[in-house]
N, CA and C atoms as an extended XYZ file, in Angstrom:
243
Properties=species:S:1:pos:R:3:atomname:S:1:resname:S:1:resid:I:1 pbc="F F F"
N         0.840       -1.174        0.000 N   MET     1
C         0.000        0.000        0.000 CA  MET     1
C         0.887        1.239        0.000 C   MET     1
N         0.571        2.194       -0.823 N   SER     2
C         1.322        3.449       -0.892 CA  SER     2
C         0.626        4.515       -0.075 C   SER     2
N         1.426        5.466        0.366 N   ARG     3
C         0.876        6.592        1.098 CA  ARG     3
C         1.389        7.866        0.449 C   ARG     3
N         0.484        8.745        0.101 N   PHE     4
C         0.844       10.019       -0.494 CA  PHE     4
C         0.562       11.120        0.521 C   PHE     4
N         1.531       11.970        0.742 N   VAL     5
C         1.360       13.074        1.681 CA  VAL     5
C         1.552       14.370        0.908 C   VAL     5
N         0.561       15.204        0.933 N   ASP     6
C         0.632       16.508        0.294 CA  ASP     6
C         0.113       17.544        1.275 C   ASP     6
N         0.603       18.745        1.129 N   ASP     7
C         0.154       19.851        1.961 CA  ASP     7
C        -0.638       20.815        1.122 C   ASP     7
N        -1.650       21.384        1.717 N   MET     8
C        -2.406       22.430        1.045 CA  MET     8
C        -2.991       23.357        2.091 C   MET     8
N        -3.307       24.549        1.663 N   THR     9
C        -3.956       25.498        2.551 CA  THR     9
C        -5.161       26.078        1.834 C   THR     9
N        -6.182       26.423        2.615 N   VAL    10
C        -7.436       26.926        2.058 CA  VAL    10
C        -7.876       28.139        2.857 C   VAL    10
N        -8.309       29.155        2.176 N   LEU    11
C        -8.914       30.313        2.813 CA  LEU    11
C       -10.416       30.077        2.788 C   LEU    11
N       -11.004       29.792        3.973 N   TRP    12
C       -12.417       29.443        4.049 CA  TRP    12
C       -13.233       30.701        4.308 C   TRP    12
N       -14.172       30.979        3.416 N   LEU    13
C       -14.999       32.181        3.538 CA  LEU    13
C       -16.418       31.883        4.007 C   LEU    13
N       -16.764       30.620        4.117 N   GLY    14
C       -18.112       30.247        4.548 CA  GLY    14
C       -18.243       30.257        6.063 C   GLY    14
N       -19.396       29.864        6.526 N   SER    15
C       -19.655       29.809        7.968 CA  SER    15
C       -18.955       28.601        8.593 C   SER    15
N       -18.892       28.589        9.910 N   HIS    16
C       -18.275       27.464       10.612 CA  HIS    16
C       -19.089       26.189       10.369 C   HIS    16
N       -20.403       26.321       10.333 N   ASN    17
C       -21.249       25.158       10.068 CA  ASN    17
C       -21.001       24.608        8.665 C   ASN    17
N       -20.838       25.508        7.684 N   ASP    18
C       -20.508       25.068        6.322 CA  ASP    18
C       -19.171       24.336        6.299 C   ASP    18
N       -18.202       24.814        7.085 N   TYR    19
C       -16.892       24.156        7.168 CA  TYR    19
C       -17.050       22.741        7.720 C   TYR    19
N       -17.824       22.589        8.792 N   LEU    20
C       -18.011       21.261        9.375 CA  LEU    20
C       -18.681       20.313        8.378 C   LEU    20
N       -19.647       20.812        7.620 N   ASN    21
C       -20.293       19.990        6.599 CA  ASN    21
C       -19.302       19.609        5.497 C   ASN    21
N       -18.481       20.576        5.069 N   PHE    22
C       -17.464       20.304        4.053 CA  PHE    22
C       -16.482       19.243        4.549 C   PHE    22
N       -16.023       19.379        5.779 N   LYS    23
C       -15.069       18.431        6.366 CA  LYS    23
C       -15.664       17.021        6.397 C   LYS    23
N       -16.918       16.913        6.789 N   ARG    24
C       -17.590       15.615        6.819 CA  ARG    24
C       -17.721       15.045        5.410 C   ARG    24
N       -18.181       15.890        4.465 N   ASP    25
C       -18.414       15.422        3.100 CA  ASP    25
C       -17.127       14.986        2.403 C   ASP    25
N       -16.051       15.756        2.563 N   VAL    26
C       -14.806       15.424        1.862 CA  VAL    26
C       -14.223       14.104        2.378 C   VAL    26
N       -14.431       13.794        3.649 N   ASN    27
C       -13.919       12.534        4.187 CA  ASN    27
C       -14.839       11.349        3.924 C   ASN    27
N       -16.057       11.618        3.442 N   ASN    28
C       -16.979       10.539        3.077 CA  ASN    28
C       -16.962       10.257        1.578 C   ASN    28
N       -16.095       10.961        0.837 N   TYR    29
C       -16.028       10.793       -0.616 CA  TYR    29
C       -14.749       10.042       -0.977 C   TYR    29
N       -14.892        8.928       -1.658 N   GLY    30
C       -13.724        8.174       -2.115 CA  GLY    30
C       -12.976        7.512       -0.968 C   GLY    30
N       -11.712        7.178       -1.247 N   ILE    31
C       -10.914        6.450       -0.253 CA  ILE    31
C        -9.915        7.344        0.482 C   ILE    31
N        -9.721        8.576        0.000 N   LEU    32
C        -8.774        9.469        0.674 CA  LEU    32
C        -9.354        9.969        1.987 C   LEU    32
N        -8.503       10.107        2.986 N   LYS    33
C        -8.892       10.683        4.267 CA  LYS    33
C        -8.053       11.922        4.501 C   LYS    33
N        -8.695       12.990        4.892 N   TRP    34
C        -8.049       14.287        5.052 CA  TRP    34
C        -7.908       14.626        6.528 C   TRP    34
N        -6.763       15.173        6.883 N   THR    35
C        -6.534       15.701        8.228 CA  THR    35
C        -6.624       17.209        8.125 C   THR    35
N        -7.521       17.814        8.898 N   MET    36
C        -7.742       19.253        8.818 CA  MET    36
C        -7.629       19.882       10.190 C   MET    36
N        -7.097       21.088       10.203 N   GLU    37
C        -7.068       21.870       11.429 CA  GLU    37
C        -8.319       22.729       11.484 C   GLU    37
N        -8.746       23.073       12.693 N   ASP    38
C        -9.907       23.942       12.826 CA  ASP    38
C        -9.594       25.322       12.276 C   ASP    38
N       -10.604       26.002       11.744 N   PRO    39
C       -10.382       27.345       11.188 CA  PRO    39
C        -9.787       28.299       12.216 C   PRO    39
N        -8.936       29.186       11.734 N   SER    40
C        -8.251       30.144       12.587 CA  SER    40
C        -7.908       31.367       11.753 C   SER    40
N        -7.588       32.469       12.414 N   ASN    41
C        -7.170       33.660       11.663 CA  ASN    41
C        -5.666       33.661       11.428 C   ASN    41
N        -4.979       32.580       11.850 N   LYS    42
C        -3.536       32.481       11.658 CA  LYS    42
C        -3.183       31.062       11.242 C   LYS    42
N        -2.234       30.948       10.293 N   ALA    43
C        -1.796       29.627        9.848 CA  ALA    43
C        -0.346       29.698        9.409 C   ALA    43
N         0.377       28.618        9.653 N   ILE    44
C         1.737       28.467        9.146 CA  ILE    44
C         1.663       27.367        8.096 C   ILE    44
N         2.055       27.706        6.873 N   PHE    45
C         2.024       26.754        5.769 CA  PHE    45
C         3.382       26.774        5.098 C   PHE    45
N         4.074       25.631        5.145 N   LEU    46
C         5.432       25.506        4.639 CA  LEU    46
C         6.313       26.567        5.300 C   LEU    46
N         6.820       27.538        4.575 N   ASP    47
C         7.670       28.554        5.202 CA  ASP    47
C         6.990       29.923        5.241 C   ASP    47
N         5.658       29.920        5.304 N   LEU    48
C         4.899       31.160        5.289 CA  LEU    48
C         3.986       31.240        6.514 C   LEU    48
N         4.075       32.347        7.239 N   ASP    49
C         3.221       32.622        8.394 CA  ASP    49
C         2.167       33.623        7.918 C   ASP    49
N         0.888       33.198        7.906 N   MET    50
C        -0.190       34.028        7.362 CA  MET    50
C        -1.160       34.409        8.475 C   MET    50
N        -1.623       35.672        8.445 N   THR    51
C        -2.589       36.164        9.416 CA  THR    51
C        -3.654       36.969        8.683 C   THR    51
N        -4.914       36.807        9.114 N   ILE    52
C        -6.014       37.605        8.581 CA  ILE    52
C        -6.529       38.469        9.722 C   ILE    52
N        -6.502       39.795        9.534 N   SER    53
C        -6.954       40.723       10.575 CA  SER    53
C        -8.483       40.719       10.656 C   SER    53
N        -9.017       41.359       11.685 N   GLU    54
C       -10.468       41.485       11.843 CA  GLU    54
C       -11.088       42.218       10.656 C   GLU    54
N       -10.313       43.112       10.019 N   GLU    55
C       -10.801       43.863        8.861 CA  GLU    55
C       -10.709       43.058        7.560 C   GLU    55
N       -10.128       41.851        7.622 N   GLY    56
C       -10.005       40.999        6.449 CA  GLY    56
C        -8.726       41.187        5.662 C   GLY    56
N        -7.758       41.909        6.241 N   VAL    57
C        -6.484       42.128        5.569 CA  VAL    57
C        -5.568       40.929        5.822 C   VAL    57
N        -5.017       40.367        4.757 N   ILE    58
C        -4.124       39.214        4.865 CA  ILE    58
C        -2.689       39.721        4.903 C   ILE    58
N        -1.954       39.320        5.929 N   SER    59
C        -0.533       39.677        6.011 CA  SER    59
C         0.280       38.400        6.087 C   SER    59
N         1.477       38.457        5.527 N   THR    60
C         2.347       37.284        5.505 CA  THR    60
C         3.751       37.680        5.940 C   THR    60
N         4.476       36.704        6.439 N   ARG    61
C         5.893       36.869        6.727 CA  ARG    61
C         6.536       35.492        6.645 C   ARG    61
N         7.818       35.476        6.480 N   THR    62
C         8.542       34.219        6.373 CA  THR    62
C         8.570       33.529        7.725 C   THR    62
N         8.262       32.250        7.726 N   PHE    63
C         8.312       31.451        8.952 CA  PHE    63
C         9.600       30.644        8.950 C   PHE    63
N        10.304       30.675       10.059 N   GLN    64
C        11.536       29.896       10.210 CA  GLN    64
C        11.435       29.063       11.476 C   GLN    64
N        11.658       27.781       11.325 N   LYS    65
C        11.603       26.894       12.483 CA  LYS    65
C        12.691       27.269       13.480 C   LYS    65
N        12.402       27.175       14.775 N   PRO    66
C        13.400       27.532       15.784 CA  PRO    66
C        14.697       26.730       15.676 C   PRO    66
N        14.614       25.509       15.189 N   MET    67
C        15.808       24.657       15.099 CA  MET    67
C        16.545       24.789       13.770 C   MET    67
N        16.147       25.736       12.912 N   ASN    68
C        16.801       25.927       11.618 CA  ASN    68
C        18.262       26.292       11.844 C   ASN    68
N        19.179       25.504       11.314 N   LEU    69
C        20.616       25.733       11.507 CA  LEU    69
C        21.241       26.531       10.366 C   LEU    69
N        20.454       26.820        9.329 N   TYR    70
C        20.932       27.610        8.192 CA  TYR    70
C        22.212       27.015        7.591 C   TYR    70
N        22.218       25.710        7.418 N   LEU    71
C        23.359       25.023        6.825 CA  LEU    71
C        23.097       24.844        5.334 C   LEU    71
N        23.875       25.487        4.528 N   TYR    72
C        23.706       25.437        3.083 CA  TYR    72
C        25.006       24.976        2.434 C   TYR    72
N        24.886       24.403        1.248 N   ILE    73
C        26.066       23.997        0.484 CA  ILE    73
C        26.653       25.256       -0.152 C   ILE    73
N        27.942       25.537        0.087 N   PRO    74
C        28.549       26.744       -0.491 CA  PRO    74
C        28.570       26.677       -2.023 C   PRO    74
N        28.448       27.825       -2.697 N   PRO    75
C        28.425       27.844       -4.171 CA  PRO    75
C        29.705       27.263       -4.786 C   PRO    75
N        30.848       27.387       -4.103 N   GLN    76
C        32.096       26.886       -4.659 CA  GLN    76
C        32.300       25.375       -4.415 C   GLN    76
N        31.312       24.733       -3.811 N   SER    77
C        31.387       23.307       -3.546 CA  SER    77
C        31.353       22.505       -4.848 C   SER    77
N        31.989       21.343       -4.829 N   ALA    78
C        31.973       20.445       -5.987 CA  ALA    78
C        30.730       19.561       -5.970 C   ALA    78
N        29.800       19.832       -5.061 N   HIS    79
C        28.562       19.058       -4.944 CA  HIS    79
C        27.730       19.219       -6.209 C   HIS    79
N        27.247       18.097       -6.751 N   GLN    80
C        26.454       18.141       -7.965 CA  GLN    80
C        24.986       18.366       -7.628 C   GLN    80
N        24.263       18.941       -8.581 N   ASP    81
C        22.823       19.215       -8.385 CA  ASP    81
C        22.027       17.953       -8.270 C   ASP    81
C-alpha cells in the first residue's frame, strides 16, 4: 500500500457550520482521508506565516523553524545538483 502526503492550505470564507459539513463530506467521498485543522485567523504553511486581521487584511511573513541551523552547500562546492 502506498501513502501520499501533500500539503495544502485553504482560505475558508463560509460559515463554521458550512466548514463542518465540508469536512464531513470530503472525508466521506472516495478512499482518501483528510486531516484538517480547525479554522483560525492564523496559519503556518510551509515557510509562510499568514494572518487575517479582523478587517479581512491578509498579512504574511517568512516562517523559520526555531531549530533551523541555516546550513547550506557553499556555491564553490563540488557538490552536484
